[in-house]
N, C-alpha and C positions, 0 to 999 in steps of 0.2 A: 060511506067504506070506500076504502080505494083497492081495486081490482088490479093485481099486476099481467101484464101483458103476458102472453102465451109464450111458453117456451118452444113452442112446435106451430107449424102451419098445416093446412091441410091441402094436398095438392091430387091430382088424377091419379097418382102413384103411390098413396099413401101419406102418412104423415112423416114430417121431415123437422129437424132443429132449425128453430128461425134464425138464430146467427150462422150457422153453419150454410145455410142457403143463402143469405146476406151475401156472407163473403165470397161464395162460390159466383154469385153476379156478376161481383167484380173482378173476377179475375180466373175462372173457370173454363179452357178451350175446349168446347164440347167438339173440335175438329180432331183432337187429338186423339181421341176414341177411333175415329175411322183412320187415323193414320198408324193405330197400334194393329189395326185390322190387317193394312197394307203390309206390315211389320212381319205379323204372325205368318201370312201369307208368304210372305218371302223366306221367312226362316225355315217353314215347314217345305217349300219347295227346294230349298237346298240339303237340306236333310233326307228327304226322299218322301214327306208324310209320316202320319203315325205309323202307317201297315206296317214301311219299312221299318221302323223305330222296334216294333212290337215281332216282324220278323226276324230280326237281327237278333233280338232275346231269344225268341226260340232257336233260332240256330246255335247261340253262344250256349243255350242250354244243354242241346241235343252233343253239343262237342264235349262239353263239360261231363257228361254220363259219361261218355266213352272213355275219357281219360281219369277221372276221377272214381268212375262206379263199374269200370268195365263192361259197359254196354255196348252191344252192337255199334257198328258203324252206321249213324243216322244223316250225315252231311258227306256229302261226296270230299274227298280230301282235295281233287281237282278245281272244286267250285269255289274255295276260300281260301283266305288267308290263314295265318297260325292263328291260335286260341288267342294269344295275348293282343296281337294285333287287332284282331276282331274286337276285343275288349277294348283296347285304347280307342278306336276308331267310334264305337258306341258311345263310351264316355263323351269324347267329342261332342258327338250330337246332341245329349241329352244337355252338355254344358250350355250348347249353342239355343235349346229350347228352354233352358231352366234361365237364362239371361233374358230370352225374348218375355216370357212371361213374368220373371222379377219387372221389367220394365213397366208391364200391363198392370201389373199389381199395384204399383208405385200410382200410376194415372187413377187406379181405380178409388184409392183410400179417401181422395176428399167426397167422392161419392158416398163413400160408406159409411164417411163422419156424419152424413143426413141423419142419420140413426135417431131420434128424438130421444132426450134423457129422462124418462118421467117415470 
């Protein structure tokens, strides 16, 4: 009786698709993962970090509550730009972060493709 070769391989980090693993041996540059860490650090530094985006959302929410719901002023008007300028700036920061994360996702796809098909 002929036994077909296993479609997966056992590794210290779980079973992986054998063909995908063979393909990655020849083509995947693991240093790209470290480069992604550097890019993410640079992107986060440029936008002031995740906590800054969070704070900007909270300020924008407070500003929106004031002008849309007639809530009391919660953000000093001398401390911020107009609501639309704040929104545009926050959009830019989010787009920059998304671009960085999308690049990271593309580099992770080959590793995710190691999932065995059984």
